[in-house]
GUSE-797627 format. One record per residue: z, y negated, x negated of N, C-alpha, C, CB in turn. Coordinates in steps of 0.05 Angstrom, whole numbers, plus 5000, padded with zeros to 4 digits. Atoms other than C-alpha are relative to their C-alpha. Glycine has a CB too. Layout:
REM residues N
ZYXZYXZYXZYX...
REM end
This chain:
REM residues 272
499549855025483347165288497350134992502150225004502449875011477647405243500950184977498049784990499349805020478148025200497450134989502050215010502449895013472548215151500950214980498349784986499549805020472348835108497550064984501250275012502349935017467949065051500750234982499149754982499649775017467349725014498549954974499150265013501450055026465849614939498150224993502149964978501949815010460249964904501450214983497749864984499149805019461150604865499849884971498250265002497949814996464850754822502649885010500650144973497650134990469950244848501050135026499649705005499249894974469950564917501450274998497550045017498449765004472951204888503049934999499250154975497250085004479350804876500949785019500449914972499350224982479050234926499150075028498649734991500649944972479350355001498249795011502650025016501750224990476649675020501249734991499850005031499250285003476948925007500149885028498149844980499750114973479048495065500449704999502450135015499650294997479147765088501049955028497349854994498750054974483647525143500349705004502850135001499750294992483346845179501350005028497349855000498650014974488246695235502950064996498850195020497249955003495646745248501350025028501449784983498449984975500246985304502649844996500650305007497750185004505246405308502450085017499249725006497849924984509746795355502350114983499250215021497949915018513547045294499349904972500350315001500450105027514546825222500250224978502049794994499549805020516747455186499150275011503050014992500749734992514448175187500750204979497150025007499749775019516048845156497350114993501850225013502349855009510649155114501050274991498449854977498949735005511749905113498550144977499850175025501349875023510250345052497950205009502150144983502149804994503850755052499150144975497649865013500649865025503750994980497749874984499250285006502250135013498350494959500849724990497649975020499650275010498049844920498249815014499549994969501650204986495349194948499949754982501349935028500550265014492348584913499649795022497650014980500150194979493147954955499749724989502550025018500550275007490547244948500449825024497149954987499650184978493246694993498249764996503049905001501950225003487446205003500749765016497350105008499050234984491445745049502149854985501150105027497750125014497745615009500350154974502650015018499949875026498445754935502850114994499249804978497449875004504746164943500450235020502349805003499149794982507846784974503050004999498850284991497249984998514846874998500750295010501249795020499149734994518147564998503050005003499150204978497150024994525047645030501450264994500349935030498349765002530748115016500350125028502849934988499949874974531848615072502149885019500550304996498050134983538048245096499349715005502850024987501150274996533947595094501649784987499849945029498350205012539247245052498849884975502750124992501350095024534747164991497050005003500950164976502950014999527546974982498949964972499049785019501450045026522947044921497349875006499750274985502550144997517146574914498150064977500449695003502049935020510846784877497649815003499150295003502550144998504246444861498350125022498650004973501749914978498646524911498350244994498349795009501649775007495647124875501950224989497849934978497949805007499947754873498950285002502449975018500449724997499848504866502650125010499050144974497749844990504548944907499550284992500449975031500349725008505449614872500850185023501650064976499249814979506750244912503049965006499450294992497350054992513150134951501450255011500149775021498549784989518650624970501549925025502050104979498750104976521550185025498449775011503049914994501550224988519149645072500649744985500749975029499750265012518148935047499849805022497849954978500150214980519448305088498549774989502949925009501750225010514147765081499949785021497250104993500450234983512947075109497149995008500949734985502849994991506747105152499049735010499750205022500850264989506746385178498249854982502549835007501750145019503646125114497550154993501649944975502349835008498546685109497849995022500950284995502150034980493146415155497250044989500249725013502649965013487546515105500550164975498549724994499149825021488547115060497850204994502650145008502049805008484147585020501550214984497749884984498649795014486048254990498350244994502450085015501349755008484348924961502150225006499150014970498349784994487349564989499150244983500050075031500649785018487450104935500550265015501649984974499549744991486950834952502650114987497650194995497749885014493051274935499350074971501050255015500649955029493251284859497749834991499450294996502450155007487550784858500449774981498849905025499650245016490850234818499950074970502749895006499549955029491850594751497749944981500750294997502150065019484850504721499849704993497350095011500150295004485749744727502449894984499849865027497650085014492349734689499950114971502550105014499649905028493849784614502750134997499749774981497349875000500750054633500050225021502249795005499949804978502750664675500549875027502350204994499750114973502350534750503050005008498450165019497249994993509750724754501549744993501350244986498650255009511550064719499849785021498949914974500150204978509449664781501050125026497249895003498849884975512750144831502349835009501050294994498050174987517049744879500149724989502850134996500250275011514749104845497949845014499450024970502050204992511148484868499849814976500849845026500450165025508048114808497649825004499650194976502350185000503447524797497750134985500849734987502349875012496347734779499749934971497549935015500450085028496347334714501850164982500449704997498249835017502147764689498650254991502650075016501549755007497448364690497349944988499750165025502850035008490548064679499449734988498250055023500350245015491647384647498049805011499150064973501750224992486246844649498050085021498549904975501949914980481447264690501249975028499150294995498650024974486547284746500549715008502650154999499550284994488046544741497649865012500949854974502550124990480746374755499250115027497850044979501049864976479946854813500449835025501450265003499450144976483246434867498149765003502949915001501850234999479145814850497250085006500149844973502649904994472746214851499750085029499350234982500149924972474446494919500049765018502450185007500050244984475945804946497449854999502349814991502650135003469245544920497850155015499349974971502149844987465346104954499649915029500850314999500650114974461845895017500250195024497249895000500049804978461746545057501750244992497150095006498549755006465747195063498450194982500750145026501649835017459847565032500149924971497049995009499850095027460147134970502850054989499349704997497249955009467747194967500350304993501949935022499849715006467147954969498650074974498850175023501449955025462047934912501749904977497349865000498250105021466847504871502250194995501149725009497849815003472547984884499050264986501250075027501049765013468148584865499549964971497450085015500550065028466048254800502649994984498549734997497450005013473348124784501150284995502049845017499049735002475148844797498650154977499750155026501449875022469649094750501049894973497049955003499350125025472048604697502850094990500049705003497349935008479248864697500450304997502049895020499849715004477749614691501050044971497350145005498849955026482149854634499850294991502949925001500249715006481350614638497650125014502750155008502249874986475951114658500650025030499450274988499750004971474851094733500050295010497949845014499749724990477151814745502950084996498150194984497349895002483652174758500050254983501150075028499749735012486252754718499550205022502950034986500649814978483753364757502550105014498650244988497549904986490953594771501049795019502150064979499150224982492752914801498149985024500149734985502050014979486252904841500550235020497250024989499449774983487853604869502549955016500250264983497450044986495053424886499749785022502149914980500450214980492852784922498650115025498549774988501449884977487953174965501750185016497550154990498349814986493053704982502149855016501450184980498050154986498353195001498949825022501649834981501250154978493452805043499450185024497449874990500749824978491053405083502350165011497950204990497649864992497853745086502549844993500150284987497850175008502953175084502750145005500049745016497449884998509953445070500150304998501249925026500049714999507754165065499950134972497650105015500149895027506654254989502249884983497249944988497950105017512654204943499049954972502350205000500750065028512553934872499950264984502049814988499949755014514454624846497550175006502550165006502449844991508854954886497549894987499749995031502350125011503654464862499850044969499949705006500049975029505654474789499550294991502749914988500449725007505855234788497050075004501850185017502849944994498955274821498249884979499349895028501850145019496054774771500550094971500549705002499549905026499155124711501449814981497550084988498450195016503654554687503050045005499149715006497250004995511054514678500649785021501749954974499350194979514454144735500449724988502550085015499450265012516753584688497449874992501850044976502550125009509853484658498349915023498550204982501650074976506453474726501149755013500050235020498850244988511352964753499349754983503150035002500650235017510252504693497149925002500650074970502950064997502652554698499549875027498450274997500450114973502952414773501049725001501350185021498850265000507551824764498349794985502850004988501650185016503151514710497649905016499150144975502450074985497151514757500549895028498150235001499550074972500051454827502249795003500650255016497850214999506251034812502650105010499149785016497549884989511351484847500050294994500249945031499849715004513752194841498550155022502950094999501449844979509952744879501850035025499250274990498349964977516052854923500149755018502950074991499950244984516652124944497349945013500849764982502650044988509152064954499550185024497750054979500349814978509252684998501649905025500950284992498450104978514852385040498649765013502849924990501450244989510951725048497650095016499249814978502449914986504652095068500850135027498450214983499149884975508552495120500949785020502450194995499250224983511551845147497549865012501649804984502550124990504451555152498750185021498249964976501149824980502252175190501449965027500250294991498450054976507852035240498949745013503049974994501150254989505351315249497350045012500049784978502649944990498351575258500250135028498450184981499649864975500652035314501049815022501950244997499050204981504551465347497849825010502349844988502050204994498551005345497650125014499149854976502249894985493851495379500249925029500050304997499750094973496651225444500550215020497649855008499449784982498351895473503050025006498950274989497249954993504852115506501450124975500350185024498649915024509952205449501950235007501549774988498149784999513552865443501350024972498750285009498850025027518452755386500550284988502649855002499549735010520153495380497550124987501050195022502649915011512753655369499449864973497849965020500650155024512053105317501850104977500549705004498149905021518253355279498950264989502850045012501049745009515354055277497349984986499750195024502750015011508053875264499949864973498249855020500050155025509753405207501950134979500949715004498649855020514253905172502949914994498550004975497250085004521153595180501850245007500849755018498249784995527154055178501150005029502449994981498950034973530053775243499849715008502950115002500150274990530753145284501649814982501149995029498450175018536152865238498549934975502750144993501750045024531652955177497849805006498950264990502150184992526052605214501049715004498750095026498950264995530452025237500849864974502450015018499150115026533251935166497649894985501450214984502450095015526351885134498749765013498050234997501350224986523551435188501549734995499950065030498550245004529250935180499949924970503050055008500150075029528950975103497549844994500150264984502550135006521750755103499449755017497750195004500650224982521650275162502349815006498950105026497750164992528750025171500550015030499749724991499849984971528050215244500250295009497549865013500349744988529050805289497350025014502450065020502749984988522651085321499749855026499450295005500250134975524150795389499749704997502450055018500250285005525150095362497349934988502249904981502650045012518850155320497949985023499350234980502050004978514850325383500249755017500450255017499750244984517749725419498749764988503049955004501050245014515649225366497450044984502149904982502349945016509549565336497749805006499050295004502350174996503249155326497550174998499849774978502549845002495849365324499750124972497649825007500149895027496749475249502550164996499749774978497749834999501350065243502149954978499150294999498150045021504449855177501249714999498750054973499050284998505949135199501649985026497749794999498350024977511849035246501349735001502250235000498750274998513948335269503050035000499149865026497150005002521148195252501049795020501049944970499150184979524047895316502949954996499450115027497250065005530547535303501449905025500249784978
REM end
């Protein structure tokens, strides 16, 4: 398995966490859960010109072209990993997608869409250009040029959204929507709308996802787990509240997650 990453130049790096290129596949399983992290992901399958996304009960499958965008998700998504042996992508920062869209980020919340639906001919050419590139370095330059070409809005957040994102990152689950809107001097309704337009989800849902991600971070530190401490430290009301949120986002209870977790905390093999 080979995994390359690249951080784009400024000002893209204010909105994009990193670009990545993955070669290799674990053939011990075909499907995996991808857990929500509050961010959007652009993905290009360079092995097979398609993606398959399954319903959570696995009874239905949707097939997309090999170039897709996954908006911010509120629940886990089941994907077919067996065909993804050579894949490239862009991991946006929280709220990082909105400057590249001509529509509010909320319109792609919980959606998986083909890139050409959003960016037309430029997106159609991207996969061919990546396949023609000889090295990962050239592929990353091609992707960076594409990202610059699809910027639709100024590469900056509204100051209120920027402040809220920082607060919810440093204090996941601790700042309420009412608290933030009052501090920022906006009505609650106006603040929620502004946040949704740029981040794609409501402040409350984003805060819950960030708190869930903090739990996964604590689990993956490899230390002895004390669930009572995690419940308290992450701001859950009680154990039942914690269990409910964990299952809502992962489809698993914490013990089962730990049993099947992979090195990537948001990717869990689906063992049938």
